[in-house]
C-alpha positions, 0 to 999 in steps of 0.5 A: 500500500502506498501513501496515495492509496491511503489518502484515497481510502481516507477520502472515500470512507470519510475517515476523520480520526487516525490512530498512529500506534506503536508498542512499548517494551512491555508489549503494550500498544500505545497510540496518538489520535489525530484528526483528518487534517493531520493525516498526511503529516502522519503518513510523512512520519512527522508526528513527534512524541515525548519518548521519556513518557513511555516506560523504557524508552528514552531519558528526558534529555533525548526524548523527542521521537517520531513515529514512522508509519508502515503503510502496509498496516493501515486499516479501517476500524470497523467498531469505530464507525459512527453516523458514516464517520470512520476511523483508522489506524496504522502501526509505526516504528519509532525513530530518533530526532536525527531520523535513525531507528530507535534501538529501544523500539521492539518492532524495529529490533525485530526487523533488525533480527529478521534482516540478520536472518535473511543474510543467512538465507532465511525468513521466519513465518509464525502463527500464534494461538492466544487464549483469553478469558471473558469475565463479567463486569460489575455494576461499576464497569470493573472486571469480576472473576465471574463468568456465566458460561459452564462450557468446556473444551469445544462445547456447543451452544447453549453452554458457550455463552461467550459465543455471541461475543466471539462471533463479533470478534471474528467478524471484526477481524475478518473485516480488518483483513485477518484470515480466521482459521478456527475458533472454539471454547477452551478447557476452562469456563469462560476461556476461548481461542481464535486462530488466524492464519500464519504470516511472516514474523513481523506481520504475525507480530503486528496481527497479534497485538492487533488481535488482543486490542480487537478482543478487548474492545469487542468484549467491552461492547458485550459488557465483558472483560477480556483478559490475556492474563496467564493464570487468572484463577487457581486450580484451572487451566491458564491461557497460553500463546502457542507459537508455530514457527518455520524457516523458509529460504529466500525462494519461498521453500520450507526448509524444515521439510525433507520427505526422505527423513523418517520424520520428514524433517530436514537437518535444519529443522533438527538443528533449529529444535536443538537451538530452541531446546538449548536456549529455552530457559534463557528466553523464558523471561521474554516469552513468559514475562510476568510473575503470574506467568509462572503460576501457569507453568506448573505440571498438571494443567497441560502447560509445558514445563519440560524442555523436550521435543516430540512429534506427538507428545503435547507434554513437551515444550516443543511439538512437531505437528503432523502437517508436512510439506509447506506446513512443517513447523515447530510449535513452541508451547510455553509462551503466553499471550502477555509477552511482547511478540516482537521480542518473543519472536526475535528471541525464538528465532535467534534461539533456533538459528543458534542451533542451525549456525552451530549445527547442533544435534537435538536430544532424543525426542520424548514420546511418552507423557513427561507428566507421568515420568519420575524425577529419575527418568527425567534425569536419565532422559536429560529433561530439564524444567523451565524456570519456576519463577520470574526471578529464575527466568531473569537469572537465565536471561542474563546468563543467555549468550544470544539474549543481549545480541538479540535484544540489544543493550537498550531493550535488555537493560530496560526490560530487566529494570522493569521486571526486577521492579515487578519481582520486588513488588511481588516479593514484598506484597502481603497476599490474601493467601498469607492472611488466610493461612497465618493471621489467626494461626500465629 
């Protein structure tokens, strides 16, 4: 899409409001809203903002930043059309005042990592599966932990009372250009999943943050709160975001596929798996960035907590789905939907490429249910566990050799500062569990 194309659509669709969006280090979508008179200025990348006001961006003395739009992300917002007056959005990269890319911009950082991969002859495709809960709102419009559905996995009407909301989410996404492949009720009451077609890594990251925004916006229309929190309720399944990923060569061939191999996997695929297994503990803080993330990553709730791979075993961290040919891929099952997809994709890509570049050999596949294995059996199989807390994950991130190279000095430093503050707040908080268990006893 070109600037001329966008201005034509603005005129034809009577777009009077324009949201210029970008993503901060924590993965939160930010935006500047401008009227129609400023759209051309925005398309020329001349909209300035104060970077010192965005968490993890810049210091006050170097705060002037510009939003440089990616024309291909322009889309009309279906739910914002009011009496024939429409609104649209466009996603931007953050640049410094001198016109150079800002090294703290997660989107720009992913573009840099993808460019490095392209020099090796590869592009990355990703498909995400972000689960979420729909909760009722109270009389003040605040979220409760209540849901009036009693549905389970793949339930039908009338148990799935979130169906109407989910249907409107799908219709909205489709009108914005998403190709929806499937949707269904998930295992827990009030839990849902909507799957959309894979894309190149940058487009998928854009789609993932857009998906979360749309889900929350449409849920609010239905007097519901949508949350992507990994583990909102104790004792039931949490929400993950499985990431299906594959490498293609520059001619468009899936380099993970080899029909001559017994599993129809190429040497590159095995090496990529090896790199992922080697670096999994190191990228956990990026793919699972909250204190709450590690309440989901515990045995017994289908969450993958063990670093292993398999073609069929869903208890393994890395699974190779049955599809072959162009659909050959590695499904990484640990990420949750609170991660910043730009950072997560960059870390997972370079983790896999670490195996490819250094020609690593993966461990033997684990085709039995790891949850049923004894500690001795896991030790003999050399199966490690993923970090059990955000603190442990941060320690592993600091030790990981490719993390600093992948994230860059700025993002690495600011990310760790934010997460260390989060951990310290959690460490010093007095929880309801402590009150219930200790107050009367002692």
